C-alpha positions in Angstrom: 138.2 117.2 114.8 136.4 114.9 117.1 134.0 116.9 119.2 133.3 115.9 122.8 133.2 118.8 125.1 133.9 118.7 128.9 135.0 122.1 130.1 138.3 122.7 131.8 138.4 126.2 133.3 140.1 128.7 131.0 141.9 126.1 128.9 141.3 122.9 127.0 143.0 119.6 127.1 143.2 117.8 123.7 144.0 114.1 123.1 142.9 111.3 120.9 141.4 107.9 121.7 144.2 105.5 121.8 144.0 102.5 119.5 146.6 99.8 120.4 146.4 96.1 121.3 147.4 96.7 124.9 146.0 98.0 128.0 146.9 101.7 128.3 146.9 103.8 131.4 147.2 107.5 130.5 147.9 109.8 133.5 148.4 113.5 133.0 149.1 115.6 136.1 149.4 119.3 136.6 151.5 120.4 139.6 151.1 123.8 141.2 154.1 126.1 140.7 155.8 123.6 138.4 155.7 123.5 134.7 156.1 119.9 133.7 153.9 117.0 132.6 154.3 113.5 133.7 153.0 110.9 131.2 152.8 107.3 132.2 152.1 104.5 129.8 151.6 100.9 131.1 151.7 98.2 128.5 150.9 94.5 128.7 153.3 93.9 125.7 156.8 95.3 125.1 156.8 94.4 121.4 155.6 97.8 120.2 157.6 100.5 118.5 156.8 103.8 120.1 158.0 107.3 119.0 157.7 110.2 121.3 158.3 113.8 120.1 158.4 116.6 122.6 157.8 120.1 121.1 159.1 123.1 123.0 158.4 126.7 122.4 161.1 129.3 122.2 159.7 132.7 121.6 157.0 132.3 119.0 158.6 129.3 117.2 158.4 125.6 117.9 161.3 123.3 117.7 161.6 119.5 118.3 164.0 117.6 120.4 164.3 114.5 122.5 162.9 112.3 119.8 163.3 108.7 121.0 162.3 105.3 119.8 161.5 102.4 122.0 161.2 98.8 120.8 162.8 95.5 121.7 165.8 95.7 124.0 166.7 98.4 126.5 166.8 102.1 125.7 167.7 104.8 128.2 167.8 108.6 127.8 167.2 111.0 130.6 163.6 110.6 131.7 162.9 107.8 129.2 163.3 104.1 129.8 161.9 101.1 128.0 162.7 97.5 128.7 161.1 94.4 127.2 160.7 93.1 130.7 159.4 96.4 132.1 156.0 97.3 130.9 155.9 100.9 132.0 157.4 104.0 130.6 157.5 107.3 132.4 158.2 110.6 130.6 158.6 114.1 131.9 158.3 117.0 129.5 159.5 120.4 130.9 157.8 123.4 129.6 156.0 121.3 127.0 153.6 122.8 124.6 152.6 119.7 122.7 153.3 116.0 123.1 152.9 113.7 120.1 152.7 109.9 120.7 152.8 108.0 117.5 151.3 104.5 117.8 148.3 104.7 115.5 147.2 107.8 117.4 148.0 111.3 118.4 148.0 112.9 121.8 147.8 116.7 121.9 148.6 118.4 125.2 148.1 122.1 125.9 150.0 123.3 128.9 148.1 124.5 132.0 149.9 125.9 135.0 149.1 127.1 138.6 146.2 124.7 139.0 146.1 120.9 139.6 144.0 118.6 137.5 144.1 114.8 137.2 142.7 112.6 134.5 143.2 108.8 134.3 142.2 106.9 131.1 142.1 103.1 130.8 140.8 100.9 128.1 141.4 98.0 125.7 141.9 98.6 122.0 143.4 96.9 118.9 146.3 98.2 116.9 145.1 98.9 113.3 148.6 99.2 111.7 152.0 100.1 113.0 153.0 103.8 112.5 149.6 104.6 111.1 148.6 108.1 112.3 144.9 108.6 112.9 144.4 112.3 112.5 141.7 112.8 115.0 141.4 114.5 118.3 139.0 114.7 121.2 138.1 117.9 122.9 137.3 116.6 126.4 136.0 118.3 129.5 136.9 117.5 133.0 134.7 119.4 135.4 132.8 117.5 138.2 133.3 114.3 136.3 134.2 111.0 138.1 136.6 108.4 136.6 133.7 106.0 136.1 131.6 108.6 134.2 134.7 109.6 132.2 135.4 106.1 131.1 131.8 105.4 130.2 131.6 108.7 128.3 134.6 107.9 126.2 133.4 104.3 125.5 130.0 105.5 124.2 130.8 108.7 122.3 133.6 107.7 120.0 135.2 109.1 116.9 132.9 111.8 115.7 135.3 113.9 113.7 134.6 117.3 112.3 134.9 117.3 108.5 135.1 119.9 105.8 132.1 121.9 104.5 129.8 120.1 102.1 127.9 121.4 99.1 124.3 120.5 99.1 121.3 120.6 96.8 119.5 123.0 99.2 118.9 126.6 98.3 117.8 129.1 100.9 114.5 130.9 100.5 114.7 134.6 101.6 111.3 135.7 102.8 110.8 139.4 103.6 107.0 139.4 104.2 104.2 138.5 106.5 101.1 137.1 104.9 97.6 138.4 105.9 94.6 136.1 106.1 91.2 137.6 105.1 87.6 136.3 105.1 84.5 137.5 103.5 81.9 139.2 105.7 78.3 139.8 104.6 75.7 142.4 105.4 73.2 141.2 106.3 74.8 138.0 107.5 74.6 134.9 105.3 73.9 131.5 106.6 76.8 129.0 106.3 74.9 126.8 103.9 74.2 129.8 101.7 77.9 130.8 101.7 78.9 127.3 100.7 76.3 127.0 97.9 77.1 130.4 96.4 80.8 130.7 97.0 81.8 130.5 93.4 79.5 133.4 92.5 80.8 135.4 95.5 84.4 134.9 94.3 83.4 136.0 90.8 81.8 139.2 92.1 84.7 140.0 94.5 87.6 139.1 92.2 88.1 142.5 90.4 88.0 144.4 93.7 90.6 142.1 95.3 92.9 142.5 92.3 92.8 146.3 92.7 93.3 146.2 96.4 95.6 143.2 97.0 97.5 143.0 93.7 98.2 139.3 94.3 96.2 136.8 96.4 95.4 133.1 97.0 92.2 131.5 98.1 92.1 128.4 100.2 89.4 126.9 102.5 87.1 130.0 102.3 90.1 132.3 103.2 92.0 134.8 101.2 95.8 135.2 101.6 97.9 138.2 100.4 101.2 140.0 101.3 99.2 143.3 101.1 97.5 144.6 104.2 94.1 146.3 103.9 91.3 146.9 106.3 87.6 146.2 106.1 86.5 147.2 102.6 83.4 146.7 100.4 84.0 144.5 97.4 80.5 144.4 95.9 77.0 143.1 96.2 75.3 139.8 95.4 71.7 138.8 95.1 70.7 135.5 96.6 67.1 134.2 96.6 65.9 137.8 95.8 67.8 139.3 98.8 70.8 141.7 98.3 73.9 141.2 100.3 77.0 143.4 100.6 80.4 141.6 100.4 83.2 142.9 102.6 86.8 141.7 103.0 88.1 141.7 106.6 91.5 140.8 108.1 91.4 137.8 110.4 95.1 137.0 111.2 98.7 137.6 110.4 100.5 134.5 109.2 104.2 134.5 110.0 107.2 132.4 108.9 107.4 129.3 111.1 103.6 128.7 111.1 102.4 125.5 109.5 99.8 127.7 107.6 102.7 129.8 106.2 104.6 126.8 105.1 101.6 125.5 103.1 101.2 128.8 101.3 104.9 129.0 100.3 104.6 125.4 98.9 101.6 126.4 96.9 103.3 129.4 95.5 106.2 127.3 94.3 103.8 124.8 92.7 102.1 127.6 90.8 105.5 128.8 89.5 106.4 125.3 88.3 103.1 125.1 86.4 103.9 128.4 84.8 107.1 126.7 83.4 104.8 124.0 81.8 106.5 121.1 83.6 104.7 117.8 83.8 104.2 116.6 87.4 104.7 112.9 88.1 104.8 111.7 91.7 106.2 115.1 93.0 108.7 115.2 90.2 108.7 117.7 87.4 109.7 116.9 83.8 110.2 118.9 80.7 108.7 117.0 77.8 111.2 118.6 75.4 114.2 117.2 77.3 114.3 113.7 75.9 117.5 111.7 75.3 117.1 108.7 72.9 119.0 105.4 73.0 118.0 104.0 69.6 120.0 100.8 70.0 118.3 99.9 73.2 114.9 101.2 72.0 114.7 103.5 75.0 114.4 107.2 75.7 115.0 109.1 79.0 112.9 112.0 80.1 114.9 114.4 82.4 113.5 116.6 85.0 113.8 117.7 88.7 112.5 116.7 92.0 111.6 119.9 93.9 110.6 119.9 97.6 110.1 122.6 100.1 112.0 122.0 103.4 110.8 124.0 106.4 112.4 124.4 109.8 109.3 125.9 111.3 110.9 126.2 114.8 113.3 128.8 113.5 111.3 130.1 110.6 113.7 129.0 107.9 112.9 127.6 104.5 114.9 125.8 101.8 114.1 124.5 98.4 115.6 121.0 97.8 116.4 120.3 94.1 117.6 117.1 92.6 117.8 115.4 89.2 115.0 113.1 88.2 114.7 110.7 85.3 111.9 108.7 83.7 112.8 105.8 81.4 110.4 105.3 78.4 110.2 102.8 75.6 110.4 104.0 72.1 108.0 101.4 70.8 104.3 101.8 71.4 102.5 99.5 73.8 100.7 97.7 71.0 104.0 96.2 70.0 104.5 95.0 73.6 101.1 93.3 73.5 102.0 91.5 70.2 105.3 90.2 71.7 103.4 89.0 74.8 101.4 86.5 72.7 98.4 86.6 75.0 100.3 86.6 78.3 98.9 90.0 79.4 99.1 89.3 83.1 102.7 90.3 83.1 101.7 94.0 82.4 99.6 94.4 85.6 100.8 97.3 87.7 102.9 98.7 84.9 103.0 102.5 84.4 102.2 103.7 80.8 102.4 107.2 79.3 100.1 108.7 76.7 102.2 110.3 73.9 99.8 113.0 73.1 99.7 114.8 76.5 102.5 113.1 78.6 100.2 111.8 81.3 101.0 108.7 83.3 98.6 105.9 84.3 99.0 102.6 86.2 97.7 99.6 84.2 95.1 97.4 85.9 94.7 94.9 83.1 94.4 94.4 79.4 90.6 94.3 78.5 90.2 92.1 75.5 86.4 92.7 75.4 86.9 96.3 74.3 88.5 97.8 71.2 88.9 101.4 69.7 85.5 100.8 68.0 83.8 100.5 71.5 81.8 103.5 72.6 81.7 105.3 75.9 79.4 107.9 77.5 80.5 111.5 77.2 79.7 114.2 79.8 77.1 115.6 77.5 75.3 112.3 77.5 76.3 111.3 74.0 78.0 107.9 73.0 81.3 108.2 71.1 83.8 105.6 69.9 87.4 105.9 71.0 88.3 106.3 67.3 86.1 109.3 66.9 87.1 110.8 70.2 90.9 110.9 69.5 90.3 112.1 66.0 88.1 115.0 67.1 90.0 116.1 70.2 93.7 115.3 69.4 93.6 114.8 65.6 95.0 111.3 66.0 94.0 108.5 63.7 93.9 105.0 65.2 95.4 102.5 62.8 94.6 99.2 64.4 90.9 99.2 65.2 91.0 95.7 66.7 93.6 96.1 69.4 92.4 95.5 73.0 92.2 98.5 75.3 94.1 99.2 78.5 92.2 99.4 81.7 94.0 102.0 83.8 93.7 103.8 87.1 93.5 107.5 87.3 93.8 109.5 90.5 92.0 112.8 90.6 93.2 115.9 92.5 90.8 115.0 95.4 92.2 111.5 95.7 89.2 109.8 94.1 90.3 106.9 91.9 88.5 106.0 88.7 89.0 103.6 85.8 89.7 104.9 82.3 90.5 103.1 79.0 93.5 103.9 76.8 94.4 102.8 73.3 97.8 100.9 73.3 98.8 102.4 70.0 99.2 105.9 71.5 100.8 104.7 74.8 104.4 103.8 75.7 105.5 101.7 78.6 107.9 103.1 81.3 110.7 101.4 83.1 113.0 98.5 82.2 112.3 94.9 81.5 114.2 92.2 83.4 116.0 91.4 80.1 117.2 95.0 79.9 118.4 95.1 83.5 120.4 91.9 82.9 122.2 93.6 79.9 125.4 95.1 81.3 126.0 97.4 78.3 122.5 98.7 78.3 122.7 99.6 82.0 126.1 101.2 81.6 124.9 103.5 78.8 121.8 104.5 80.7 123.8 105.3 83.8 125.6 108.0 81.9 122.3 110.0 82.1 120.5 108.5 85.1 123.5 108.6 87.5 125.1 112.0 87.2 128.0 113.0 89.4 127.9 115.7 91.9 129.2 118.5 89.7 126.6 117.7 87.0 123.8 117.7 89.6 124.8 121.1 91.0 125.1 122.6 87.5 121.6 121.3 86.7 120.2 122.7 90.0 121.8 126.1 89.4 120.3 126.3 85.9 116.9 125.4 87.3 117.1 128.1 90.0 118.0 130.7 87.4 115.0 129.7 85.2 112.8 129.6 88.3 113.6 133.2 89.2 113.0 134.6 85.7 109.3 135.1 86.6 108.7 138.9 86.8 105.4 138.5 88.5 104.7 135.7 90.9 107.8 135.4 93.1 108.5 139.2 93.1 104.9 140.0 94.0 105.1 137.8 97.0 108.6 139.2 97.9 110.3 135.7 97.6 113.9 135.4 96.7 116.1 132.4 96.2 119.9 132.2 96.8 121.7 131.7 93.6 124.4 129.5 95.1 123.7 126.2 96.9 123.8 126.0 100.7 127.0 124.7 102.3 126.8 122.8 105.6 129.2 121.6 108.2 129.7 117.8 108.4 131.2 115.3 110.8 132.7 111.8 110.3 131.8 108.9 112.5 134.5 106.2 112.9 133.0 102.8 112.2 135.4 101.0 114.5 136.3 97.3 113.9 134.5 94.1 113.0 135.0 91.5 115.7 135.5 88.0 114.3 136.9 85.0 116.0 140.0 86.1 117.9 140.7 89.1 115.7 139.6 92.7 115.1 139.3 94.0 111.6 139.5 97.8 111.2 136.5 98.6 109.0 137.8 101.7 107.3 141.2 100.3 106.2 140.4 96.6 105.6 139.1 94.8 102.5 136.0 93.4 104.2 135.1 91.0 101.4 138.5 89.3 101.8 139.3 89.9 105.5 135.9 88.5 106.7 136.7 85.1 105.2 137.8 83.9 108.6 136.5 82.4 111.9 133.1 84.0 112.9 132.4 85.8 116.1 130.0 83.3 117.7 128.9 79.9 116.4 127.2 76.8 117.6 127.8 73.2 116.7 125.9 72.2 113.5 125.3 68.5 113.8 121.9 67.5 112.4 121.5 69.0 109.0 120.9 67.8 105.5 121.8 68.9 101.9 118.8 68.4 99.5 119.2 68.7 95.7 117.9 67.5 92.4 119.3 64.2 91.1 120.4 65.9 87.9 122.7 68.2 89.8 124.8 65.4 91.6 128.1 66.3 89.9 127.6 70.0 90.5 126.6 69.4 94.1 129.7 67.2 94.8 132.0 70.0 93.6 130.0 72.5 95.7 130.2 70.3 98.7 133.9 69.9 98.4 134.4 73.7 98.4 131.9 74.0 101.3 133.9 71.5 103.3 137.1 73.5 102.7 135.4 76.7 103.7 134.1 75.1 106.9 137.6 74.1 107.8 139.1 77.5 106.8 136.5 79.4 108.9 136.8 76.9 111.8 133.1 76.5 111.7 132.0 73.7 114.2 130.2 71.5 111.9 129.7 67.8 111.1 129.1 66.6 107.5 125.5 66.9 106.3 123.3 64.0 105.3 122.8 64.2 101.5 119.5 63.4 99.8 118.2 63.9 96.2 114.9 64.4 94.6 114.3 63.2 91.0 111.4 65.4 90.3 110.3 69.1 90.0 106.9 68.5 91.6 106.6 70.5 94.8 104.9 67.7 96.7 107.9 65.4 96.1 110.2 68.0 97.6 107.8 68.6 100.5 107.7 64.8 101.2 111.4 64.6 101.2 111.7 67.5 103.7 109.1 65.8 105.9 111.2 62.6 105.6 114.3 64.5 106.8 112.3 65.7 109.8 111.1 62.2 110.6 114.6 60.7 110.3 115.9 63.2 112.9 112.9 62.4 115.2 111.0 65.7 114.6 111.5 69.1 113.0 112.8 70.6 116.3 115.7 68.2 116.1 116.8 69.3 112.6 119.1 72.3 112.7 119.1 73.1 109.0 118.2 72.0 105.5 120.5 73.3 102.7 118.5 73.3 99.4 120.1 73.4 95.9 117.3 74.4 93.6 117.1 74.7 89.8 116.5 77.8 87.8 116.7 81.5 88.8 115.6 82.3 92.4 112.7 84.6 91.5 111.3 82.2 89.0 112.0 79.0 90.7 108.7 77.1 90.7 109.2 75.5 94.1 111.1 78.1 96.1 108.1 79.9 97.6 106.2 76.7 98.4 109.2 75.1 100.0 109.9 78.1 102.2 106.2 78.3 103.2 106.2 74.6 104.2 109.5 74.9 106.2 108.1 77.9 108.2 104.5 77.1 108.7 104.1 73.3 108.8 107.6 71.9 109.4 109.6 74.8 111.1 113.2 74.1 110.1 115.7 76.8 109.2 116.6 76.5 105.5 119.2 78.0 103.2 118.6 78.0 99.5 121.3 78.3 96.8 120.4 78.1 93.1 122.3 75.7 90.9 122.8 78.6 88.4 124.6 80.5 91.2 127.0 77.6 91.7 127.6 77.3 88.0 128.5 81.0 87.8 130.9 80.7 90.7 132.6 77.7 89.2 132.8 79.4 85.8 135.1 82.0 87.3 137.9 79.4 86.7 139.2 80.1 90.2 138.3 78.3 93.4 138.2 81.7 95.2 134.8 82.7 93.7 133.3 79.4 94.8 134.9 79.7 98.2 133.6 83.2 98.6 130.1 81.9 97.8 130.5 79.2 100.4 131.7 81.5 103.1 128.8 83.9 102.5 126.4 80.9 102.8 128.1 80.0 106.1 127.5 83.5 107.4 123.8 83.2 106.5 123.6 79.7 107.9 125.1 80.9 111.2 122.6 83.8 111.4 119.7 81.3 110.8 121.0 79.1 113.6 121.0 82.0 116.1 124.8 82.7 115.8 126.7 85.9 115.3 128.9 86.1 112.2 130.5 89.3 113.4 130.1 92.1 116.0 131.1 95.8 116.1 133.6 97.3 118.5 132.8 100.2 120.8 129.1 99.9 120.3 127.3 102.7 122.3 124.5 102.2 124.8 125.7 98.8 125.9 126.3 99.9 129.5 122.8 98.8 130.4 120.4 96.1 129.0 119.1 97.6 125.7 116.6 96.2 123.2 116.8 97.5 119.7 113.7 97.0 117.4 113.0 97.4 113.7 109.6 98.0 112.2 108.5 98.1 108.6 105.3 97.7 106.6 105.0 96.0 103.2 102.6 97.6 100.7 101.3 96.4 97.3 98.1 98.4 97.0 97.8 98.3 93.2 97.4 94.5 93.3 95.0 94.7 96.2 97.3 92.9 98.5 97.1 93.2 102.3 99.8 95.2 104.0 102.2 93.2 106.2 103.8 94.6 109.3 107.1 93.1 110.5 108.6 93.7 113.9 112.1 92.4 114.9 113.8 92.9 118.3 117.3 92.1 119.6 117.9 89.8 122.5 121.7 90.1 123.2 124.3 92.7 124.0 125.8 92.5 120.5 122.4 93.4 118.9 122.7 90.4 116.6 120.1 87.8 117.6 116.4 88.6 116.9 112.9 87.7 117.7 110.5 88.1 114.7 106.8 89.0 114.7 104.5 89.7 111.8 100.9 90.9 111.4 98.5 91.1 108.4 96.9 94.5 108.0 94.4 96.2 105.8 95.4 97.2 102.2 97.5 100.4 102.2 97.5 100.9 106.0 100.7 102.8 106.9 100.2 102.8 110.7 100.6 99.8 113.0 97.9 98.5 115.2 98.0 95.8 117.9 101.6 97.0 118.6 101.1 96.7 122.4 101.0 92.8 122.4 103.8 92.7 119.9 106.2 94.8 122.0 105.1 93.0 125.2 106.0 89.7 123.7 109.4 91.1 122.7 110.0 92.3 126.2 109.0 88.9 127.6 111.3 87.1 125.1 114.2 89.5 126.0 113.8 88.5 129.7 114.2 84.8 128.8 112.7 81.9 130.6 114.2 82.9 134.0 112.8 86.4 133.7 115.9 87.8 135.3 116.9 90.6 133.0 114.7 93.3 131.4 115.5 96.0 129.0 116.2 99.4 130.6 116.1 101.0 127.2 114.0 100.2 124.1 115.1 101.9 120.9 112.7 101.4 117.9 113.8 102.2 114.3 110.6 102.7 112.3 110.3 102.8 108.5 110.2 106.5 107.5 107.1 108.6 107.6 106.6 112.1 106.4 106.5 115.1 108.7 102.7 115.3 108.2 102.4 111.7 109.3 104.7 112.0 112.3 101.9 113.4 114.4 99.7 110.4 113.7 102.6 108.1 114.6 103.2 109.9 117.9 99.5 109.9 118.8 98.7 106.3 117.9 101.8 104.1 117.9 103.6 105.7 120.8 100.7 105.2 123.1 100.6 101.5 122.2 104.3 101.1 122.9 104.0 102.9 126.3 101.0 100.7 127.2 103.2 97.6 126.5 105.9 98.9 128.7 103.4 99.6 131.6 102.0 96.0 131.2 105.5 94.5 131.3 106.5 96.5 134.4 103.3 95.4 136.1 103.7 91.7 135.1 107.3 91.4 136.3 107.2 93.9 139.2 109.8 96.2 137.6 110.5 99.3 139.6 112.9 101.0 137.2 111.6 103.1 134.3 112.0 101.6 130.9 113.1 104.4 128.6 111.7 104.5 125.1 113.3 106.1 121.9 111.5 106.1 118.6 113.4 107.0 115.4 111.8 107.4 112.0 114.2 106.3 109.2 113.6 107.7 105.7 115.8 106.3 103.0 113.9 108.0 100.1 115.0 111.6 100.5 116.0 114.2 97.9 118.9 115.6 99.9 122.4 115.2 98.3 125.8 116.2 99.7 129.0 116.7 97.8 132.6 116.9 99.1 135.4 118.9 97.5 135.6 122.4 96.0 136.2 122.0 92.3 135.6 118.3 91.6 132.6 117.5 93.7 132.5 113.9 94.8 130.7 111.6 97.2 131.5 112.2 100.9 133.1 109.2 102.7 131.1 106.6 104.6 130.1 107.7 108.0 129.5 111.3 107.0 127.1 113.0 109.4 125.1 116.2 108.8 123.2 117.6 111.7 123.6 121.4 111.4 122.0 124.0 109.2 119.2 122.0 107.6 118.4 120.0 110.7 116.6 120.8 113.9 118.7 120.7 117.0 118.8 117.2 118.6 115.8 116.1 116.6 117.0 114.9 113.2 120.2 114.2 111.1 121.4 112.9 107.8 123.8 110.0 107.6 125.7 108.5 104.7 126.5 104.9 105.7 126.8 103.0 102.4 129.4 103.3 99.8 128.3 104.3 96.3 130.3 102.9 93.3 128.6 105.0 90.7 126.6 108.2 90.6 125.8 110.2 93.7 125.3 108.6 97.1 121.9 109.1 98.8 121.9 109.8 102.5 119.4 108.5 105.0 117.3 110.8 107.1 116.8 110.0 110.8 114.2 111.8 112.8 114.0 111.2 116.6 110.3 111.3 117.3 110.4 110.4 121.0 113.4 110.4 123.4 112.8 109.5 127.1 116.6 109.6 128.0 116.7 113.3 128.8 119.1 113.0 131.7 122.0 112.2 129.3 123.1 115.3 127.5 125.0 113.3 124.9 122.3 110.8 124.0 121.8 112.3 120.6 125.4 111.8 119.7 125.2 108.2 120.9 122.2 107.6 118.8 124.1 108.9 115.7 127.0 106.5 116.4 124.7 103.6 117.1 122.7 104.2 113.9 125.9 104.1 111.8 127.4 101.0 113.5 124.1 99.1 113.2 124.4 99.5 109.4 127.3 97.0 109.5 125.3 94.3 111.3 123.3 93.1 108.3 124.6 89.6 107.8 123.8 89.3 104.1 126.5 91.9 103.3 129.9 92.4 104.8 129.9 96.2 104.4 127.5 98.9 105.6 124.0 99.1 104.1 121.9 102.2 103.8 119.8 101.8 107.0 120.4 100.1 110.4 120.2 96.3 110.3 117.1 95.9 112.5 114.9 97.9 110.1 116.5 96.2 107.1 115.6 92.8 108.7 112.0 94.0 109.2 111.9 95.2 105.6 113.2 91.9 104.2 110.8 89.9 106.4 107.7 91.9 105.5 108.6 91.6 101.8 109.4 87.9 102.1 105.8 87.3 103.5 104.0 90.0 101.5 105.3 88.9 98.0 104.2 85.3 98.6 100.8 86.1 100.0 97.7 85.7 97.8 94.6 87.2 99.4 92.5 84.7 97.5 94.3 81.8 99.3 94.6 82.3 103.1 96.9 79.3 103.3 99.5 81.1 101.3 100.3 83.4 104.3 103.7 82.7 105.9 103.6 83.3 109.6 106.4 83.9 112.1 107.0 80.7 114.0 107.6 80.3 117.7 109.9 77.3 117.2 112.1 79.3 114.8 112.0 82.3 117.3 113.2 80.1 120.1 116.3 79.4 117.9 116.6 83.1 117.2 116.6 82.3 113.6 116.7 84.9 110.8 114.7 82.5 108.7 113.8 85.1 106.0 117.2 86.2 104.8 
C-alpha cells in the first residue's frame, strides 16, 4: 500500500494516483443526510476505454452491478453517459462501499455520511498501458489542507507502496546487563606518571583479585569493565621506588545500552569471541583457513569466510550483528612463478596483495627488491644477524629452495596504525585476486561466481550456521549475559515507483519498458551540433566509414539535430601528431571555443591505449573541446554481431554521451520531487590511491536546471589519504554563482548535497568541518546578492559498501525488486534508510545506505519521504547507462570525475594534472564521462 497520511475524522478515504494521458478532474462530494457519491471525470480525449464497477453491500456480502464500458460512440445507462464529443462523465453511486475505476489505476472509496467533505484532484499523467491495473493505493488525509497544498503534496510524494516483510542478514543481540566501570585507587596516592610507568605491574598484582571478585572483566584506557558490581575493595600492594602502595578497585560509572562506551565494549567482546574461533581477520572480514575451494583448471582457490559488523541504534539502545558471506581469491601457484612469467617487468605487481602460506597473513606489495635474496641477512630483536633461509628454517621449519630469488618489499600495518616495511620470500607467498586475463575469461568468471555470488537462501544458511557456532562458547558470551537471536531479523519494506523516462514527445514507463530498446528514440533536450570533427587513424578508414554510415542512420532515427562532421585522419601513433591534428581542427574553426565536439576513433583497448590519457589531458587543459572516444576494437565487436542492431545500439549510446557533453539532456524523469522551488543538487566524492603515494582528488558537481541534468564541475587536489574536504566554501560559492547565471536573477532556495559515504565515527568530523564551510558559502552568497530568503541545506552521506542484505520471499529467497526501501527496524527515525535502486542479474543485490546528516527543511513533515523518492529517481539520471545505477547520478558523476583525474595524475609530473575548465563548464559539459 502507498502510504501518505492526511487525517479525515473517524474515517479514511483511499484512492490511487491516476495515470492516464489526459487531464483528469476527480471530485468526490459528501452530502449531509444523503448517502451517495458523485464522481466527475473530465477528459481531454474521448478515445479511452473506461470500465466502472460499483460494489454494493447487502448485509455482510458484496455484490457487483452496473458494470459499464465507455469507448467510442455514445453509451447511456441511468447515471452514466459518454460521448466522443462530450469529454465529461458524471456517475452517482447510491449506498456505495467501493468504486473501482480501471484505466491503469484503482480508486477505492470508503463511504462517509452525515458530514460534508470536498476534495478536488487535477494533474497530467501518461497512460502506461490500456487495462493495466496498478495495484497501489494512497492513504490521504484532508484536514486543514488547501487545494494548492494538496496538489503539491501529491506531486512530490508519489508511489511509495508498502511491500512484504523482507528477511535480512541482521541478528538481534539481547542484552540483559549493565556494565560497571572501575578504576584503580592508591593509598597513598600515586602520581599520574608513576601510574603510567608501572601500570603493567599494577595489573599483574591485581589480576588474581579481580578474577575472584568480578569473574569476567576487560581493561581499556586505565579502566576496568565488568558486568559484576562490587564496591571499593583492596586488591593488593605494590612497591614502587621503595614505597609501599595499596591498590583498591572502585566503581566510577554505570555504562548502559545506548552509550557509545557500551557499544565499544560489546564490539570488543564480539572480536574476542571471533579470535577464540581462530578466524583470520582481513580488512574486518574473518576467514577460516580450512575452508578452501580449489579450481585446479583455473589455478585458483577461494577462501570463504564472513563479514561481521556490530550495528548499534544508540538512540533506542538496540544492537544487531550483521553477518554476510566474504570470499578471498588466491592463486594456487606461488609468487615466484609469477615473477618468472613477468620476465623482469616487476612494476605490474606494485600494490598487489600477497598471502604468506605458513600463517595466512596478508601484506600489500610495495615493490620487488632485486638487491636482496633469501641469503641476505637482517637484524633480529636480540641484536643478532640472521639470513632469511635460517630464519624460516628455525621458526617455521620451511626450507627455501631457490636461494637467488628477489625478495618482496611489503607494507605491514601494526595494531597501533604504524606502518613498517618487511621482506618476504616469493616462494612461500601466493598472490590474491584475479588478473585481467582471468577476468576476460567468461568460463572462469562463471565458475567462480558459483562460490563468490551465492543466492539469498545460501547466504542465510551460512549466517545461521555461523550464529550457531558463535554461541557455542560456554564462557565468554554467557558470562557477559549476551544472547543472539537464532533467526534472522525480518523488516518491513516499501516500494518506490520510478515513474517514467521523458524522451522527445513520449513518456516511457520505467518499470514495464525495455529501456535499452525503448530509449533508442528522440532525446529529451538537444542542441544543434554543427561544428564538429571525426578524427581517426588512417588504417581504420574502412572501419570508420561503416561506423559513420551507422552513426548517420542513428542520428536520423533519433532526430538528433546534427550536421555531418568534418573527417580527418592521422597516419601515426605518436601523441604529438594527434595533438597537432586536434590543434589544427581548433584553428580551422577559428578557436577551440567554436568547436563543439571532436569524435576520436582510437586503436587498442581503452585502458591500454597509448594516447588516450594524453589526448584527454590536452583537450581539457590546453585546448578545451568536448571529446568523445570510441575504440576501434569496440566498433569491430559491434560489427561482428552480424546485425546492424548492435552497431546501431553503440551509435545511439554514443549520441547520448555526446548530447550530455554538449550540455543537453538525453532523458528526464517524471514526477521529480522538490521541483516546486529552485533547487541545486550537488555530488561530492574523493579519490584515493594512498598505496602509490598519489594525492587525493576531490570532485564537486552541481546541477543548474530544473531537470537536475546539467552540471558544473569543480576539482581540487588534496593531501594523500585525506578523507575530508577543505576549501569547500569557495567551491560551493562558485556553484551558487553559476546557478544564478549571468543575470543573477534566480538563486537556489534549497541545496541538497550527496556526499560519498563516511562511517558513523567520521560523521561527527564531517558535521563539524564540512558543514561549517557550506554554511559559510551560503552566508557569503546571501550577502553578495542581497538574498533575504533562507537557503536551506541538506547533506546526505551515501555509502555503497555496506554489509546489509535483504531477501524477498518465504521459501525461495530472492532479490527484492528495484526501488525497495527499508527505513524501519534497523534504521533511525527520519535519519537513515537503505535503498535498492539497481538490478542484479547474478548473486545477491547490495543496497545503498543513505544517512541524512543535516536537514534544514524542518517545516515540511514529509521531507524525509521526498528525499527517499528523489534519491531513487536520481539513480536513473546517469547518462552512461539507461537503467538505474547504485547511487544517485550527482555522486556518480563526482566519482567518475575524481577517478578520471586521479588515475592520470603523476605526483612527479605536475603538468599531468587534469583541471576542471571554465570554458567546458560554460557549456555545461560532462567532459569526463
